[in-house]
C-alpha positions in Angstrom: 133.1 -11.9 -72.0 134.3 -8.8 -70.4 136.2 -6.5 -72.1 139.2 -4.7 -70.7 139.3 -1.0 -70.2 141.6 -0.4 -73.3 139.4 -2.7 -75.4 136.4 -0.6 -74.3 138.2 2.6 -75.2 139.3 1.2 -78.5 135.5 -0.2 -79.4 134.0 3.3 -78.2 136.3 5.0 -80.7 135.4 2.5 -83.6 131.6 2.9 -82.9 131.6 6.7 -82.7 133.8 7.2 -85.8 132.3 4.5 -88.1 129.3 3.0 -86.5 127.4 6.4 -85.6 127.9 8.0 -89.0 126.6 4.8 -90.8 123.6 4.7 -88.5 122.7 8.3 -89.4 122.9 7.4 -93.0 120.5 4.5 -92.6 118.2 6.5 -90.4 117.8 9.3 -92.9 117.5 7.0 -95.9 114.8 5.0 -94.0 113.0 8.0 -93.0 113.4 9.4 -96.7 112.1 5.9 -98.0 109.1 6.0 -95.8 107.9 9.4 -96.9 108.2 12.7 -95.2 105.8 12.9 -92.1 104.7 16.0 -90.2 107.7 18.1 -88.7 107.1 17.2 -85.2 106.8 13.5 -85.8 109.7 13.6 -87.9 111.8 15.3 -84.9 110.3 12.6 -82.7 111.4 9.9 -84.4 114.8 11.4 -84.9 115.1 12.1 -81.3 114.0 8.2 -80.5 116.6 6.9 -83.1 119.3 9.2 -81.5 118.6 7.2 -78.0 118.0 3.8 -79.6 121.5 3.6 -81.4 123.3 3.8 -78.0 121.4 1.2 -76.0 123.2 -2.0 -77.4 126.6 -0.2 -76.5 126.0 0.9 -73.2 128.3 -1.8 -71.8 131.1 -0.4 -74.1 130.8 3.2 -73.2 130.3 2.7 -69.4 133.1 4.2 -67.6 135.3 5.0 -70.7 135.7 8.7 -69.6 136.8 7.9 -66.1 140.7 6.8 -65.3 141.8 3.5 -65.9 141.0 1.4 -62.8 143.8 -1.0 -63.3 146.3 1.7 -63.5 148.2 2.3 -60.3 147.7 5.8 -59.1 150.9 6.2 -57.2 152.7 6.5 -60.4 153.8 9.8 -61.4 
């Protein structure tokens, strides 16, 4: 099911305002639960987790910063 431009903008806002903070809390809690690894490994894990959270949502974020493709450009 393809999402409209407006729906993708709304979902991206929900993901960024609610999903990302929840993901950060889960990631930090999981790292604390596993024990504190050496500093460089910990930084590497956080960097990897920082990229991994966005992978399932690529289709939602793609093109959201662009102008609405369905909107007519002749209107002023």
